[in-house]
N, CA, C and O of each residue as an XYZ file, in Angstrom:
340
protein
N      -6.258      5.425     -3.042
C      -5.163      4.552     -2.685
C      -3.919      5.033     -3.405
O      -3.939      5.260     -4.615
N      -2.849      5.187     -2.667
C      -1.559      5.526     -3.251
C      -0.859      4.229     -3.593
O      -1.118      3.205     -2.961
N       0.016      4.248     -4.571
C       0.641      2.994     -4.942
C       2.057      3.145     -5.452
O       2.511      4.232     -5.810
N       2.729      2.022     -5.472
C       4.061      1.901     -6.029
C       3.988      0.752     -7.012
O       3.520     -0.325     -6.643
N       4.426      0.930     -8.237
C       4.324     -0.167     -9.187
C       5.577     -0.280    -10.027
O       6.295      0.698    -10.236
N       5.824     -1.474    -10.500
C       6.945     -1.718    -11.394
C       6.444     -1.797    -12.815
O       5.320     -2.234    -13.062
N       7.261     -1.383    -13.738
C       6.881     -1.438    -15.148
C       6.907     -2.885    -15.638
O       7.686     -3.691    -15.128
N       6.072     -3.225    -16.615
C       6.090     -4.584    -17.167
C       7.493     -4.964    -17.628
O       8.201     -4.172    -18.251
N       7.873     -6.198    -17.303
C       9.173     -6.698    -17.717
C      10.307     -6.363    -16.767
O      11.434     -6.816    -16.971
N      10.031     -5.571    -15.720
C      11.051     -5.216    -14.742
C      10.812     -6.000    -13.469
O       9.728     -6.538    -13.244
N      11.837     -6.055    -12.646
C      11.617     -6.548    -11.300
C      12.089     -7.951    -11.053
O      13.116     -8.375    -11.584
N      11.352     -8.668    -10.258
C      11.769     -9.940     -9.691
C      11.752    -11.057    -10.711
O      10.771    -11.794    -10.813
N      12.811    -11.186    -11.452
C      12.947    -12.306    -12.357
C      12.216    -12.158    -13.678
O      12.231    -13.092    -14.479
N      11.574    -11.018    -13.943
C      10.895    -10.802    -15.208
C       9.780    -11.800    -15.486
O       9.600    -12.220    -16.630
N       9.037    -12.183    -14.467
C       7.973    -13.170    -14.638
C       6.655    -12.498    -14.972
O       6.552    -11.272    -14.975
N       5.652    -13.312    -15.251
C       4.308    -12.809    -15.512
C       3.516    -12.626    -14.228
O       2.348    -12.240    -14.275
N       4.122    -12.894    -13.097
C       3.424    -12.814    -11.823
C       3.194    -11.361    -11.428
O       3.981    -10.478    -11.769
N       2.106    -11.128    -10.707
C       1.799     -9.810    -10.173
C       1.570     -9.944     -8.682
O       0.884    -10.862     -8.230
N       2.136     -9.042     -7.933
C       1.950     -9.002     -6.488
C       1.392     -7.636     -6.150
O       1.924     -6.615     -6.585
N       0.318     -7.617     -5.373
C      -0.257     -6.351     -4.940
C      -0.481     -6.426     -3.444
O      -1.067     -7.382     -2.936
N      -0.009     -5.408     -2.746
C      -0.147     -5.334     -1.299
C      -0.832     -4.020     -0.970
O      -0.366     -2.956     -1.381
N      -1.928     -4.083     -0.237
C      -2.610     -2.875      0.228
C      -2.551     -2.857      1.745
O      -2.886     -3.839      2.407
N      -2.126     -1.744      2.274
C      -2.014     -1.590      3.724
C      -2.599     -0.239      4.110
O      -2.694      0.666      3.280
N      -2.991     -0.107      5.375
C      -3.429      1.223      5.836
C      -2.295      2.228      5.671
O      -1.123      1.874      5.806
N      -2.634      3.455      5.387
C      -1.632      4.511      5.168
C      -1.092      4.985      6.511
O      -1.316      6.120      6.933
N      -0.372      4.076      7.170
C       0.223      4.386      8.477
C       1.664      3.888      8.476
O       1.957      2.826      7.927
N       2.559      4.651      9.086
C       3.993      4.319      9.049
C       4.337      2.926      9.571
O       5.311      2.331      9.111
N       3.577      2.397     10.503
C       3.913      1.084     11.049
C       3.773     -0.046     10.028
O       4.207     -1.166     10.299
N       3.186      0.216      8.876
C       3.025     -0.810      7.852
C       4.135     -0.782      6.793
O       4.165     -1.643      5.914
N       5.040      0.191      6.866
C       6.160      0.230      5.920
C       6.976     -1.054      6.040
O       7.351     -1.645      5.027
N       7.251     -1.483      7.252
C       8.030     -2.702      7.477
C       7.359     -3.944      6.937
O       8.032     -4.854      6.454
N       6.033     -3.993      7.013
C       5.290     -5.147      6.489
C       5.533     -5.293      4.994
O       5.817     -6.387      4.507
N       5.419     -4.181      4.269
C       5.625     -4.208      2.821
C       7.088     -4.524      2.501
O       7.374     -5.321      1.608
N       8.005     -3.899      3.231
C       9.441     -4.121      3.010
C       9.792     -5.597      3.205
O      10.487     -6.182      2.375
N       9.322     -6.194      4.282
C       9.659     -7.602      4.552
C       8.996     -8.552      3.551
O       9.602     -9.547      3.152
N       7.771     -8.260      3.147
C       7.090     -9.115      2.169
C       7.828     -9.109      0.831
O       8.055    -10.166      0.242
N       8.200     -7.932      0.353
C       8.894     -7.861     -0.932
C      10.320     -8.389     -0.831
O      10.850     -8.936     -1.798
N      10.939     -8.229      0.329
C      12.254     -8.824      0.545
C      12.191    -10.344      0.470
O      13.066    -10.980     -0.118
N      11.149    -10.924      1.070
C      10.983    -12.382      1.017
C      10.746    -12.858     -0.414
O      11.284    -13.885     -0.826
N       9.943    -12.115     -1.168
C       9.709    -12.481     -2.569
C      11.002    -12.406     -3.380
O      11.264    -13.264     -4.223
N      11.800    -11.383     -3.122
C      13.069    -11.238     -3.835
C      14.004    -12.407     -3.520
O      14.688    -12.918     -4.407
N      14.030    -12.819     -2.278
C      14.874    -13.961     -1.895
C      14.364    -15.254     -2.533
O      15.159    -16.127     -2.882
N      13.051    -15.381     -2.685
C      12.486    -16.558     -3.354
C      12.953    -16.620     -4.801
O      13.033    -17.702     -5.384
N      13.259    -15.468     -5.381
C      13.740    -15.384     -6.768
C      15.262    -15.461     -6.841
O      15.858    -15.262     -7.899
N      15.875    -15.753     -5.701
C      17.329    -15.919     -5.619
C      18.115    -14.685     -6.051
O      19.183    -14.802     -6.651
N      17.587    -13.511     -5.745
C      18.348    -12.294     -6.021
C      19.519    -12.217     -5.048
O      19.416    -12.696     -3.919
N      20.625    -11.625     -5.469
C      21.767    -11.460     -4.571
C      21.390    -10.606     -3.349
O      20.516     -9.742     -3.431
N      22.049    -10.857     -2.234
C      21.737    -10.132     -0.998
C      21.810     -8.618     -1.178
O      20.973     -7.892     -0.641
N      22.798     -8.136     -1.923
C      22.912     -6.689     -2.119
C      21.722     -6.137     -2.891
O      21.276     -5.021     -2.624
N      21.202     -6.903     -3.844
C      20.021     -6.471     -4.598
C      18.784     -6.473     -3.714
O      17.949     -5.574     -3.809
N      18.662     -7.480     -2.856
C      17.528     -7.542     -1.926
C      17.569     -6.336     -0.993
O      16.544     -5.698     -0.756
N      18.747     -6.025     -0.465
C      18.885     -4.867      0.423
C      18.521     -3.576     -0.300
O      17.837     -2.722      0.264
N      18.973     -3.426     -1.545
C      18.641     -2.235     -2.337
C      17.139     -2.149     -2.579
O      16.548     -1.075     -2.473
N      16.523     -3.286     -2.906
C      15.079     -3.324     -3.140
C      14.319     -2.927     -1.879
O      13.380     -2.133     -1.941
N      14.721     -3.474     -0.744
C      14.041     -3.163      0.510
C      14.158     -1.682      0.859
O      13.201     -1.085      1.352
N      15.320     -1.086      0.607
C      15.497      0.337      0.857
C      14.602      1.167     -0.063
O      13.934      2.098      0.386
N      14.594      0.825     -1.349
C      13.769      1.565     -2.316
C      12.278      1.432     -1.992
O      11.527      2.403     -2.081
N      11.863      0.228     -1.619
C      10.451      0.005     -1.278
C      10.079      0.792     -0.029
O       9.007      1.394      0.029
N      10.955      0.792      0.967
C      10.688      1.558      2.187
C      10.495      3.037      1.870
O       9.561      3.669      2.363
N      11.379      3.578      1.049
C      11.278      4.991      0.681
C      10.008      5.269     -0.121
O       9.321      6.260      0.125
N       9.697      4.396     -1.079
C       8.514      4.605     -1.920
C       7.224      4.506     -1.114
O       6.321      5.326     -1.285
N       7.133      3.514     -0.241
C       5.915      3.350      0.559
C       5.786      4.493      1.561
O       4.685      4.992      1.794
N       6.901      4.909      2.152
C       6.860      6.054      3.068
C       6.364      7.297      2.343
O       5.534      8.034      2.875
N       6.867      7.538      1.126
C       6.393      8.687      0.340
C       4.919      8.556     -0.002
O       4.178      9.535      0.082
N       4.480      7.359     -0.387
C       3.075      7.148     -0.728
C       2.185      7.398      0.483
O       1.130      8.021      0.370
N       2.617      6.907      1.642
C       1.842      7.118      2.865
C       1.783      8.597      3.211
O       0.723      9.113      3.565
N       2.913      9.276      3.109
C       2.950     10.710      3.420
C       2.026     11.497      2.498
O       1.252     12.336      2.959
N       2.104     11.230      1.218
C       1.261     11.952      0.254
C      -0.202     11.577      0.395
O      -1.081     12.436      0.325
N      -0.459     10.300      0.594
C      -1.845      9.839      0.701
C      -2.476     10.330      1.995
O      -3.635     10.745      2.015
N      -1.699     10.278      3.081
C      -2.196     10.769      4.360
C      -2.496     12.255      4.308
O      -3.471     12.712      4.903
N      -1.667     13.013      3.601
C      -1.887     14.451      3.457
C      -3.156     14.729      2.665
O      -3.784     15.774      2.837
N      -3.536     13.787      1.791
C      -4.754     13.944      0.987
C      -5.976     13.415      1.725
O      -7.088     13.483      1.202
N      -5.786     12.887      2.933
C      -6.919     12.411      3.714
C      -7.343     10.992      3.418
O      -8.453     10.603      3.781
N      -6.493     10.192      2.763
C      -6.835      8.813      2.428
C      -6.579      7.863      3.579
O      -6.037      8.251      4.614
N      -6.975      6.615      3.389
C      -6.836      5.647      4.472
C      -6.002      4.433      4.115
O      -5.641      3.671      5.012
N      -5.676      4.216      2.849
C      -4.866      3.061      2.471
C      -3.767      3.471      1.528
O      -3.882      4.448      0.788
N      -2.713      2.717      1.568
C      -1.604      2.891      0.648
C      -1.365      1.550      0.000
O      -1.609      0.519      0.626
N      -0.895      1.525     -1.231
C      -0.679      0.241     -1.885
C       0.679      0.153     -2.533
O       1.274      1.163     -2.910
N       1.156     -1.055     -2.657
C       2.388     -1.327     -3.386
C       2.099     -2.501     -4.289
O       1.509     -3.489     -3.851
N       2.499     -2.415     -5.524
C       2.276     -3.539     -6.424
C       3.459     -3.681     -7.355
O       4.230     -2.745     -7.564
N       3.584     -4.871     -7.908
C       4.639     -5.135     -8.865
C       4.071     -6.036     -9.938
O       3.485     -7.078     -9.646
N       4.246     -5.634    -11.165
C       3.809     -6.482    -12.269
C       4.957     -6.662    -13.240
O       5.836     -5.806    -13.336
N       4.953     -7.765    -13.954
C       6.028     -7.992    -14.890
C       5.646     -9.026    -15.919
O       4.721     -9.810    -15.708
N       6.361     -9.031    -17.044
C       6.155    -10.036    -18.099
C       7.483    -10.633    -18.455
O       8.532    -10.021    -18.257
N       7.431    -11.834    -18.985
C       8.651    -12.469    -19.507
C       9.006    -11.915    -20.829
O      10.002    -12.327    -21.424
């Protein structure tokens, strides 16, 4: 499984919450991850420009993970975010 992760203490409001999303390593799932993390960012009341930046970065990271994982013959890609207060 390929993944994207945030360092502890970074990210959506610096909470202790962890979000992990696993999707098949196929391009049609990039939007699923992008929209899910965008919704979480909005729940944390991040400014619209920050949400847009996050969605762009997540799209690029998941696309890279899928490309690399698919080239290695894998079947799933993952995105996760962890953080501490």
